[in-house]
C-alpha positions in Angstrom: 72.3 20.8 -55.3 71.6 17.3 -54.0 68.6 16.9 -51.7 69.1 13.6 -50.0 66.7 13.2 -47.1 65.5 16.8 -47.3 68.7 18.2 -45.7 69.7 20.8 -48.3 67.3 23.6 -47.3 67.8 22.9 -43.6 71.6 22.9 -43.8 71.7 26.0 -45.9 69.3 27.8 -43.5 71.3 26.7 -40.5 74.6 27.9 -42.1 73.2 31.4 -42.7 71.5 31.7 -39.3 74.0 30.5 -36.7 77.4 31.8 -35.6 80.1 29.2 -35.5 80.6 27.9 -31.9 84.2 26.8 -32.6 86.7 28.6 -30.3 89.9 29.1 -32.2 93.1 28.8 -30.2 95.3 31.9 -30.3 98.0 30.2 -32.4 95.5 29.3 -35.1 93.6 32.6 -35.0 96.8 34.5 -36.1 97.2 32.4 -39.2 93.6 31.5 -40.0 92.8 33.4 -43.3 94.9 31.2 -45.5 93.7 30.5 -49.1 95.0 28.9 -52.2 96.7 25.6 -53.2 98.3 23.8 -50.3 101.9 22.6 -50.6 102.5 18.9 -50.8 105.1 16.9 -48.9 107.6 14.6 -50.6 105.9 11.4 -49.3 102.3 12.4 -49.9 100.2 10.1 -52.1 97.3 12.4 -52.8 95.2 11.8 -55.9 94.0 15.5 -56.2 95.5 18.8 -55.1 94.4 20.3 -51.8 93.3 23.9 -51.4 93.4 26.0 -48.2 89.9 27.4 -47.6 90.3 29.2 -44.3 88.6 32.3 -42.9 85.7 33.4 -40.9 83.6 33.7 -44.1 84.4 30.2 -45.1 81.8 28.2 -43.2 79.9 25.1 -44.1 76.9 23.4 -42.5 77.2 20.0 -40.8 74.5 17.6 -39.9 75.8 14.5 -38.2 73.9 11.3 -38.9 73.2 8.6 -36.3 75.8 6.1 -37.4 77.5 5.0 -34.2 75.1 3.5 -31.7 77.4 4.5 -28.7 77.4 8.1 -29.7 74.1 9.9 -29.4 73.9 13.0 -31.7 71.2 15.6 -31.5 69.4 16.2 -34.8 70.9 19.7 -35.3 72.7 21.6 -38.0 76.0 23.2 -37.0 78.2 25.7 -38.8 81.8 24.6 -39.1 85.0 26.5 -40.3 86.6 25.1 -43.4 90.3 24.3 -43.4 91.0 22.7 -46.7 89.4 20.7 -49.5 90.3 18.4 -52.4 88.1 16.5 -54.8 88.2 13.5 -52.5 88.2 14.9 -49.0 87.6 17.9 -46.7 89.1 19.3 -43.5 87.1 21.5 -41.1 86.9 22.7 -37.5 84.0 21.6 -35.3 83.3 22.5 -31.7 82.8 18.8 -30.6 84.6 15.6 -31.2 83.6 13.4 -34.1 84.7 9.8 -34.4 86.2 7.8 -37.3 83.4 6.1 -39.4 80.8 8.7 -38.4 78.7 9.8 -41.3 77.4 13.4 -41.9 75.9 15.7 -44.5 77.9 18.8 -45.3 76.9 21.9 -47.3 80.1 23.4 -48.6 80.8 27.0 -49.6 79.2 27.5 -53.0 76.1 25.5 -52.0 77.6 22.1 -52.9 76.2 19.3 -50.7 77.9 16.0 -50.0 77.9 13.0 -47.6 81.2 12.7 -45.7 82.8 10.0 -43.6 85.0 11.1 -40.7 88.5 9.5 -41.0 90.3 11.5 -38.3 89.8 13.9 -35.5 92.4 15.9 -33.5 91.7 18.2 -30.5 93.3 21.6 -31.1 91.8 23.3 -28.0 88.6 23.6 -26.0 85.7 23.5 -28.4 88.0 23.1 -31.4 88.6 19.8 -33.2 90.2 19.4 -36.6 88.2 16.9 -38.6 89.4 15.1 -41.7 86.7 13.5 -43.8 86.5 11.5 -47.0 84.0 12.3 -49.7 82.5 9.0 -51.0 81.3 10.9 -54.0 84.2 13.0 -55.4 83.7 16.6 -56.3 83.7 17.5 -60.0 86.1 20.1 -61.4 83.2 22.6 -61.8 82.1 22.1 -58.2 85.7 22.6 -57.0 85.9 25.9 -58.9 82.7 27.1 -57.3 83.9 26.2 -53.8 87.4 27.7 -54.1 86.3 30.8 -55.8 87.0 34.1 -54.1 85.0 34.2 -50.8 81.8 36.2 -50.7 80.9 38.8 -48.2 77.5 38.8 -46.5 74.9 39.8 -49.0 76.6 37.8 -51.8 78.9 40.4 -53.4 82.5 39.3 -54.2 85.4 40.9 -52.4 
């Protein structure tokens, strides 16, 4: 696991300790536990396949870095719900709005840690924003396998 700036242990501890403050809209809650490869559209120009990684067990830890002078971020670690992932990007739900070009550290399921850059943010409901982020350092095939493996229950045993 990368340990840039000493965030690795802090992010992992934050992920385990806190309940996710995201409030899922009713329409999303009904179809939230989706897993597996995501279908592609005819006009998509993706370099790598995207995988759904949804569910209440699929949380990651987010630490926003102070990259935009106009946006003051508290130095805190927040759990976020995962939506999807590919080798070059990630989608997740956060309870507050993030802005394009914001930088953050993310500890993904499986303990993989990466820097991310926000590229889009869409409000889905109160305390629910869908964030799309780019991974400047792509995930390896082995890391992707570890992340998209069958989710683990609390305590570490496989379902």
